[in-house]
CHARMM internal coordinates of N, CA and C (Angstrom, degrees):
IC EDIT
DIST 1 N 1 CA 1.4538
DIST 1 CA 1 C 1.5382
ANGL 1 N 1 CA 1 C 109.92
DIST 1 C 2 N 1.2987
ANGL 1 CA 1 C 2 N 119.76
DIHE 1 N 1 CA 1 C 2 N -28.14
DIST 2 N 2 CA 1.4523
ANGL 1 C 2 N 2 CA 122.15
DIHE 1 CA 1 C 2 N 2 CA -179.33
DIST 2 CA 2 C 1.5274
ANGL 2 N 2 CA 2 C 112.01
DIHE 1 C 2 N 2 CA 2 C -67.34
DIST 2 C 3 N 1.3214
ANGL 2 CA 2 C 3 N 117.79
DIHE 2 N 2 CA 2 C 3 N -20.59
DIST 3 N 3 CA 1.4391
ANGL 2 C 3 N 3 CA 122.71
DIHE 2 CA 2 C 3 N 3 CA -178.92
DIST 3 CA 3 C 1.5056
ANGL 3 N 3 CA 3 C 111.34
DIHE 2 C 3 N 3 CA 3 C -57.37
DIST 3 C 4 N 1.2793
ANGL 3 CA 3 C 4 N 116.97
DIHE 3 N 3 CA 3 C 4 N -34.54
DIST 4 N 4 CA 1.4783
ANGL 3 C 4 N 4 CA 121.38
DIHE 3 CA 3 C 4 N 4 CA -178.54
DIST 4 CA 4 C 1.5137
ANGL 4 N 4 CA 4 C 113.34
DIHE 3 C 4 N 4 CA 4 C -63.75
DIST 4 C 5 N 1.3306
ANGL 4 CA 4 C 5 N 118.95
DIHE 4 N 4 CA 4 C 5 N -25.77
DIST 5 N 5 CA 1.4561
ANGL 4 C 5 N 5 CA 120.35
DIHE 4 CA 4 C 5 N 5 CA 179.08
DIST 5 CA 5 C 1.5466
ANGL 5 N 5 CA 5 C 113.52
DIHE 4 C 5 N 5 CA 5 C -94.67
DIST 5 C 6 N 1.2791
ANGL 5 CA 5 C 6 N 117.89
DIHE 5 N 5 CA 5 C 6 N -1.95
DIST 6 N 6 CA 1.4654
ANGL 5 C 6 N 6 CA 121.28
DIHE 5 CA 5 C 6 N 6 CA 178.23
DIST 6 CA 6 C 1.5283
ANGL 6 N 6 CA 6 C 111.12
DIHE 5 C 6 N 6 CA 6 C -64.65
DIST 6 C 7 N 1.3039
ANGL 6 CA 6 C 7 N 116.39
DIHE 6 N 6 CA 6 C 7 N 150.03
DIST 7 N 7 CA 1.4535
ANGL 6 C 7 N 7 CA 121.42
DIHE 6 CA 6 C 7 N 7 CA 173.37
DIST 7 CA 7 C 1.5213
ANGL 7 N 7 CA 7 C 107.50
DIHE 6 C 7 N 7 CA 7 C -79.66
DIST 7 C 8 N 1.3402
ANGL 7 CA 7 C 8 N 119.29
DIHE 7 N 7 CA 7 C 8 N 159.92
DIST 8 N 8 CA 1.4834
ANGL 7 C 8 N 8 CA 121.86
DIHE 7 CA 7 C 8 N 8 CA -176.16
DIST 8 CA 8 C 1.5205
ANGL 8 N 8 CA 8 C 115.14
DIHE 7 C 8 N 8 CA 8 C -51.67
DIST 8 C 9 N 1.3581
ANGL 8 CA 8 C 9 N 117.73
DIHE 8 N 8 CA 8 C 9 N -43.89
DIST 9 N 9 CA 1.4514
ANGL 8 C 9 N 9 CA 118.95
DIHE 8 CA 8 C 9 N 9 CA -179.02
DIST 9 CA 9 C 1.5285
ANGL 9 N 9 CA 9 C 111.25
DIHE 8 C 9 N 9 CA 9 C -65.79
DIST 9 C 10 N 1.3009
ANGL 9 CA 9 C 10 N 118.37
DIHE 9 N 9 CA 9 C 10 N -34.31
DIST 10 N 10 CA 1.4580
ANGL 9 C 10 N 10 CA 121.88
DIHE 9 CA 9 C 10 N 10 CA 178.75
DIST 10 CA 10 C 1.5170
ANGL 10 N 10 CA 10 C 111.70
DIHE 9 C 10 N 10 CA 10 C -72.13
DIST 10 C 11 N 1.3706
ANGL 10 CA 10 C 11 N 117.20
DIHE 10 N 10 CA 10 C 11 N -37.24
DIST 11 N 11 CA 1.4509
ANGL 10 C 11 N 11 CA 121.49
DIHE 10 CA 10 C 11 N 11 CA 176.55
DIST 11 CA 11 C 1.5163
ANGL 11 N 11 CA 11 C 110.02
DIHE 10 C 11 N 11 CA 11 C -61.29
DIST 11 C 12 N 1.3183
ANGL 11 CA 11 C 12 N 116.64
DIHE 11 N 11 CA 11 C 12 N -40.22
DIST 12 N 12 CA 1.4981
ANGL 11 C 12 N 12 CA 120.77
DIHE 11 CA 11 C 12 N 12 CA -176.78
DIST 12 CA 12 C 1.5320
ANGL 12 N 12 CA 12 C 111.24
DIHE 11 C 12 N 12 CA 12 C -65.99
DIST 12 C 13 N 1.2931
ANGL 12 CA 12 C 13 N 118.06
DIHE 12 N 12 CA 12 C 13 N -22.97
DIST 13 N 13 CA 1.4553
ANGL 12 C 13 N 13 CA 121.73
DIHE 12 CA 12 C 13 N 13 CA -178.92
DIST 13 CA 13 C 1.5327
ANGL 13 N 13 CA 13 C 114.01
DIHE 12 C 13 N 13 CA 13 C -103.49
DIST 13 C 14 N 1.3115
ANGL 13 CA 13 C 14 N 115.79
DIHE 13 N 13 CA 13 C 14 N -2.63
DIST 14 N 14 CA 1.4673
ANGL 13 C 14 N 14 CA 121.67
DIHE 13 CA 13 C 14 N 14 CA -174.96
DIST 14 CA 14 C 1.5400
ANGL 14 N 14 CA 14 C 111.77
DIHE 13 C 14 N 14 CA 14 C -72.35
DIST 14 C 15 N 1.3156
ANGL 14 CA 14 C 15 N 118.19
DIHE 14 N 14 CA 14 C 15 N 140.72
DIST 15 N 15 CA 1.4282
ANGL 14 C 15 N 15 CA 124.51
DIHE 14 CA 14 C 15 N 15 CA 175.64
DIST 15 CA 15 C 1.5250
ANGL 15 N 15 CA 15 C 107.20
DIHE 14 C 15 N 15 CA 15 C -143.82
DIST 15 C 16 N 1.3237
ANGL 15 CA 15 C 16 N 118.66
DIHE 15 N 15 CA 15 C 16 N 151.13
DIST 16 N 16 CA 1.4757
ANGL 15 C 16 N 16 CA 122.63
DIHE 15 CA 15 C 16 N 16 CA 176.56
DIST 16 CA 16 C 1.5358
ANGL 16 N 16 CA 16 C 106.16
DIHE 15 C 16 N 16 CA 16 C -125.97
DIST 16 C 17 N 1.3101
ANGL 16 CA 16 C 17 N 115.38
DIHE 16 N 16 CA 16 C 17 N 127.36
DIST 17 N 17 CA 1.4636
ANGL 16 C 17 N 17 CA 120.94
DIHE 16 CA 16 C 17 N 17 CA 174.90
DIST 17 CA 17 C 1.5320
ANGL 17 N 17 CA 17 C 108.30
DIHE 16 C 17 N 17 CA 17 C -84.91
DIST 17 C 18 N 1.3555
ANGL 17 CA 17 C 18 N 115.27
DIHE 17 N 17 CA 17 C 18 N 128.51
DIST 18 N 18 CA 1.4410
ANGL 17 C 18 N 18 CA 121.76
DIHE 17 CA 17 C 18 N 18 CA -178.74
DIST 18 CA 18 C 1.5308
ANGL 18 N 18 CA 18 C 111.96
DIHE 17 C 18 N 18 CA 18 C -86.76
DIST 18 C 19 N 1.3388
ANGL 18 CA 18 C 19 N 115.78
DIHE 18 N 18 CA 18 C 19 N 160.81
DIST 19 N 19 CA 1.4705
ANGL 18 C 19 N 19 CA 120.76
DIHE 18 CA 18 C 19 N 19 CA 176.97
DIST 19 CA 19 C 1.5283
ANGL 19 N 19 CA 19 C 111.79
DIHE 18 C 19 N 19 CA 19 C -74.21
DIST 19 C 20 N 1.3683
ANGL 19 CA 19 C 20 N 114.01
DIHE 19 N 19 CA 19 C 20 N -35.97
DIST 20 N 20 CA 1.4846
ANGL 19 C 20 N 20 CA 119.71
DIHE 19 CA 19 C 20 N 20 CA 177.32
DIST 20 CA 20 C 1.5339
ANGL 20 N 20 CA 20 C 108.45
DIHE 19 C 20 N 20 CA 20 C -139.31
DIST 20 C 21 N 1.3211
ANGL 20 CA 20 C 21 N 116.51
DIHE 20 N 20 CA 20 C 21 N 150.84
DIST 21 N 21 CA 1.4672
ANGL 20 C 21 N 21 CA 119.98
DIHE 20 CA 20 C 21 N 21 CA -177.98
DIST 21 CA 21 C 1.5285
ANGL 21 N 21 CA 21 C 112.20
DIHE 20 C 21 N 21 CA 21 C -68.33
DIST 21 C 22 N 1.3138
ANGL 21 CA 21 C 22 N 116.38
DIHE 21 N 21 CA 21 C 22 N 148.84
DIST 22 N 22 CA 1.4492
ANGL 21 C 22 N 22 CA 121.10
DIHE 21 CA 21 C 22 N 22 CA 178.19
DIST 22 CA 22 C 1.5162
ANGL 22 N 22 CA 22 C 108.98
DIHE 21 C 22 N 22 CA 22 C -127.74
DIST 22 C 23 N 1.3579
ANGL 22 CA 22 C 23 N 115.42
DIHE 22 N 22 CA 22 C 23 N 151.19
DIST 23 N 23 CA 1.4667
ANGL 22 C 23 N 23 CA 120.91
DIHE 22 CA 22 C 23 N 23 CA 178.22
DIST 23 CA 23 C 1.5126
ANGL 23 N 23 CA 23 C 109.29
DIHE 22 C 23 N 23 CA 23 C -81.42
DIST 23 C 24 N 1.3142
ANGL 23 CA 23 C 24 N 115.12
DIHE 23 N 23 CA 23 C 24 N 138.35
DIST 24 N 24 CA 1.4687
ANGL 23 C 24 N 24 CA 121.66
DIHE 23 CA 23 C 24 N 24 CA 176.24
DIST 24 CA 24 C 1.5164
ANGL 24 N 24 CA 24 C 108.97
DIHE 23 C 24 N 24 CA 24 C -118.23
DIST 24 C 25 N 1.3326
ANGL 24 CA 24 C 25 N 116.41
DIHE 24 N 24 CA 24 C 25 N 135.16
DIST 25 N 25 CA 1.4146
ANGL 24 C 25 N 25 CA 121.92
DIHE 24 CA 24 C 25 N 25 CA 178.65
DIST 25 CA 25 C 1.5434
ANGL 25 N 25 CA 25 C 109.98
DIHE 24 C 25 N 25 CA 25 C -60.71
DIST 25 C 26 N 1.3126
ANGL 25 CA 25 C 26 N 117.36
DIHE 25 N 25 CA 25 C 26 N 130.61
DIST 26 N 26 CA 1.4554
ANGL 25 C 26 N 26 CA 120.96
DIHE 25 CA 25 C 26 N 26 CA 179.17
DIST 26 CA 26 C 1.5150
ANGL 26 N 26 CA 26 C 113.98
DIHE 25 C 26 N 26 CA 26 C 91.37
DIST 26 C 27 N 1.3128
ANGL 26 CA 26 C 27 N 117.21
DIHE 26 N 26 CA 26 C 27 N -0.34
DIST 27 N 27 CA 1.4508
ANGL 26 C 27 N 27 CA 122.42
DIHE 26 CA 26 C 27 N 27 CA 178.33
DIST 27 CA 27 C 1.5118
ANGL 27 N 27 CA 27 C 108.97
DIHE 26 C 27 N 27 CA 27 C -115.77
DIST 27 C 28 N 1.3315
ANGL 27 CA 27 C 28 N 116.36
DIHE 27 N 27 CA 27 C 28 N 142.26
DIST 28 N 28 CA 1.4615
ANGL 27 C 28 N 28 CA 121.12
DIHE 27 CA 27 C 28 N 28 CA 179.99
DIST 28 CA 28 C 1.4968
ANGL 28 N 28 CA 28 C 112.41
DIHE 27 C 28 N 28 CA 28 C -75.12
DIST 28 C 29 N 1.3283
ANGL 28 CA 28 C 29 N 118.67
DIHE 28 N 28 CA 28 C 29 N -31.25
DIST 29 N 29 CA 1.4524
ANGL 28 C 29 N 29 CA 122.97
DIHE 28 CA 28 C 29 N 29 CA -176.01
DIST 29 CA 29 C 1.5034
ANGL 29 N 29 CA 29 C 112.28
DIHE 28 C 29 N 29 CA 29 C -119.60
DIST 29 C 30 N 1.3182
ANGL 29 CA 29 C 30 N 116.41
DIHE 29 N 29 CA 29 C 30 N 162.24
DIST 30 N 30 CA 1.4455
ANGL 29 C 30 N 30 CA 120.40
DIHE 29 CA 29 C 30 N 30 CA 176.58
DIST 30 CA 30 C 1.5413
ANGL 30 N 30 CA 30 C 107.61
DIHE 29 C 30 N 30 CA 30 C -76.29
DIST 30 C 31 N 1.3215
ANGL 30 CA 30 C 31 N 114.99
DIHE 30 N 30 CA 30 C 31 N 160.25
DIST 31 N 31 CA 1.4560
ANGL 30 C 31 N 31 CA 119.53
DIHE 30 CA 30 C 31 N 31 CA -178.72
DIST 31 CA 31 C 1.4988
ANGL 31 N 31 CA 31 C 111.04
DIHE 30 C 31 N 31 CA 31 C -128.18
DIST 31 C 32 N 1.3220
ANGL 31 CA 31 C 32 N 115.22
DIHE 31 N 31 CA 31 C 32 N 151.74
DIST 32 N 32 CA 1.4450
ANGL 31 C 32 N 32 CA 123.09
DIHE 31 CA 31 C 32 N 32 CA 179.89
DIST 32 CA 32 C 1.5447
ANGL 32 N 32 CA 32 C 112.37
DIHE 31 C 32 N 32 CA 32 C -101.45
DIST 32 C 33 N 1.3122
ANGL 32 CA 32 C 33 N 118.30
DIHE 32 N 32 CA 32 C 33 N -1.03
DIST 33 N 33 CA 1.4557
ANGL 32 C 33 N 33 CA 121.65
DIHE 32 CA 32 C 33 N 33 CA -171.21
DIST 33 CA 33 C 1.4925
ANGL 33 N 33 CA 33 C 111.84
DIHE 32 C 33 N 33 CA 33 C -126.18
DIST 33 C 34 N 1.3542
ANGL 33 CA 33 C 34 N 117.84
DIHE 33 N 33 CA 33 C 34 N 136.05
DIST 34 N 34 CA 1.4358
ANGL 33 C 34 N 34 CA 123.86
DIHE 33 CA 33 C 34 N 34 CA 172.36
DIST 34 CA 34 C 1.5350
ANGL 34 N 34 CA 34 C 108.04
DIHE 33 C 34 N 34 CA 34 C -90.25
DIST 34 C 35 N 1.2943
ANGL 34 CA 34 C 35 N 118.40
DIHE 34 N 34 CA 34 C 35 N 132.10
DIST 35 N 35 CA 1.4753
ANGL 34 C 35 N 35 CA 122.36
DIHE 34 CA 34 C 35 N 35 CA 178.60
DIST 35 CA 35 C 1.5270
ANGL 35 N 35 CA 35 C 108.21
DIHE 34 C 35 N 35 CA 35 C -87.97
DIST 35 C 36 N 1.3390
ANGL 35 CA 35 C 36 N 116.75
DIHE 35 N 35 CA 35 C 36 N 168.98
DIST 36 N 36 CA 1.4711
ANGL 35 C 36 N 36 CA 120.09
DIHE 35 CA 35 C 36 N 36 CA -177.13
DIST 36 CA 36 C 1.5402
ANGL 36 N 36 CA 36 C 115.20
DIHE 35 C 36 N 36 CA 36 C -56.12
DIST 36 C 37 N 1.3315
ANGL 36 CA 36 C 37 N 117.45
DIHE 36 N 36 CA 36 C 37 N -40.36
DIST 37 N 37 CA 1.4822
ANGL 36 C 37 N 37 CA 118.83
DIHE 36 CA 36 C 37 N 37 CA 178.92
DIST 37 CA 37 C 1.5142
ANGL 37 N 37 CA 37 C 112.35
DIHE 36 C 37 N 37 CA 37 C -67.19
DIST 37 C 38 N 1.3120
ANGL 37 CA 37 C 38 N 117.29
DIHE 37 N 37 CA 37 C 38 N -32.36
DIST 38 N 38 CA 1.4680
ANGL 37 C 38 N 38 CA 120.44
DIHE 37 CA 37 C 38 N 38 CA 177.88
DIST 38 CA 38 C 1.5285
ANGL 38 N 38 CA 38 C 109.80
DIHE 37 C 38 N 38 CA 38 C -75.37
DIST 38 C 39 N 1.3138
ANGL 38 CA 38 C 39 N 119.26
DIHE 38 N 38 CA 38 C 39 N -33.00
DIST 39 N 39 CA 1.4528
ANGL 38 C 39 N 39 CA 122.55
DIHE 38 CA 38 C 39 N 39 CA 176.10
DIST 39 CA 39 C 1.5297
ANGL 39 N 39 CA 39 C 109.28
DIHE 38 C 39 N 39 CA 39 C -65.22
DIST 39 C 40 N 1.3222
ANGL 39 CA 39 C 40 N 115.77
DIHE 39 N 39 CA 39 C 40 N -42.50
DIST 40 N 40 CA 1.4643
ANGL 39 C 40 N 40 CA 120.79
DIHE 39 CA 39 C 40 N 40 CA 179.76
DIST 40 CA 40 C 1.5598
ANGL 40 N 40 CA 40 C 111.01
DIHE 39 C 40 N 40 CA 40 C -60.51
DIST 40 C 41 N 1.3338
ANGL 40 CA 40 C 41 N 115.26
DIHE 40 N 40 CA 40 C 41 N -44.68
DIST 41 N 41 CA 1.4453
ANGL 40 C 41 N 41 CA 119.44
DIHE 40 CA 40 C 41 N 41 CA 176.84
DIST 41 CA 41 C 1.5158
ANGL 41 N 41 CA 41 C 113.14
DIHE 40 C 41 N 41 CA 41 C -60.67
DIST 41 C 42 N 1.3274
ANGL 41 CA 41 C 42 N 116.53
DIHE 41 N 41 CA 41 C 42 N -40.50
DIST 42 N 42 CA 1.4216
ANGL 41 C 42 N 42 CA 121.50
DIHE 41 CA 41 C 42 N 42 CA 177.76
DIST 42 CA 42 C 1.5274
ANGL 42 N 42 CA 42 C 112.95
DIHE 41 C 42 N 42 CA 42 C -64.03
DIST 42 C 43 N 1.3581
ANGL 42 CA 42 C 43 N 116.73
DIHE 42 N 42 CA 42 C 43 N -42.86
DIST 43 N 43 CA 1.4445
ANGL 42 C 43 N 43 CA 119.02
DIHE 42 CA 42 C 43 N 43 CA 179.04
DIST 43 CA 43 C 1.5165
ANGL 43 N 43 CA 43 C 112.76
DIHE 42 C 43 N 43 CA 43 C -64.34
DIST 43 C 44 N 1.3447
ANGL 43 CA 43 C 44 N 115.27
DIHE 43 N 43 CA 43 C 44 N -37.93
DIST 44 N 44 CA 1.4751
ANGL 43 C 44 N 44 CA 120.88
DIHE 43 CA 43 C 44 N 44 CA 176.93
DIST 44 CA 44 C 1.5238
ANGL 44 N 44 CA 44 C 110.52
DIHE 43 C 44 N 44 CA 44 C -62.98
DIST 44 C 45 N 1.3416
ANGL 44 CA 44 C 45 N 115.88
DIHE 44 N 44 CA 44 C 45 N -42.90
DIST 45 N 45 CA 1.4509
ANGL 44 C 45 N 45 CA 119.56
DIHE 44 CA 44 C 45 N 45 CA 179.97
DIST 45 CA 45 C 1.5382
ANGL 45 N 45 CA 45 C 111.29
DIHE 44 C 45 N 45 CA 45 C -66.57
DIST 45 C 46 N 1.2876
ANGL 45 CA 45 C 46 N 118.16
DIHE 45 N 45 CA 45 C 46 N -38.44
DIST 46 N 46 CA 1.4592
ANGL 45 C 46 N 46 CA 121.81
DIHE 45 CA 45 C 46 N 46 CA 177.90
DIST 46 CA 46 C 1.5039
ANGL 46 N 46 CA 46 C 111.69
DIHE 45 C 46 N 46 CA 46 C -66.75
DIST 46 C 47 N 1.3115
ANGL 46 CA 46 C 47 N 116.78
DIHE 46 N 46 CA 46 C 47 N -38.07
DIST 47 N 47 CA 1.4865
ANGL 46 C 47 N 47 CA 119.56
DIHE 46 CA 46 C 47 N 47 CA 177.37
DIST 47 CA 47 C 1.5399
ANGL 47 N 47 CA 47 C 111.90
DIHE 46 C 47 N 47 CA 47 C -66.08
DIST 47 C 48 N 1.3246
ANGL 47 CA 47 C 48 N 115.27
DIHE 47 N 47 CA 47 C 48 N -41.48
DIST 48 N 48 CA 1.4698
ANGL 47 C 48 N 48 CA 119.87
DIHE 47 CA 47 C 48 N 48 CA -179.04
DIST 48 CA 48 C 1.5261
ANGL 48 N 48 CA 48 C 113.09
DIHE 47 C 48 N 48 CA 48 C -68.77
DIST 48 C 49 N 1.3422
ANGL 48 CA 48 C 49 N 116.71
DIHE 48 N 48 CA 48 C 49 N -29.37
DIST 49 N 49 CA 1.4511
ANGL 48 C 49 N 49 CA 121.39
DIHE 48 CA 48 C 49 N 49 CA -179.82
DIST 49 CA 49 C 1.5399
ANGL 49 N 49 CA 49 C 111.78
DIHE 48 C 49 N 49 CA 49 C -79.15
DIST 49 C 50 N 1.3229
ANGL 49 CA 49 C 50 N 114.60
DIHE 49 N 49 CA 49 C 50 N -17.27
DIST 50 N 50 CA 1.4799
ANGL 49 C 50 N 50 CA 112.59
DIHE 49 CA 49 C 50 N 50 CA 173.54
DIST 50 CA 50 C 1.4308
ANGL 50 N 50 CA 50 C 116.68
DIHE 49 C 50 N 50 CA 50 C 130.28
END
COOR INIT
IC SEED 1 N 1 CA 1 C
IC BUILD
């Protein structure tokens, strides 16, 4: 949730380490890290859910 208050340069460098790896479409291997665009999508989803 703190991602929403980051300044643009901080958002561009933000990453979140996951507890378990997840498969991403277009990638051959699973990944342990959420990139800034994925974090943005997650914050928008959390806001819309309430």
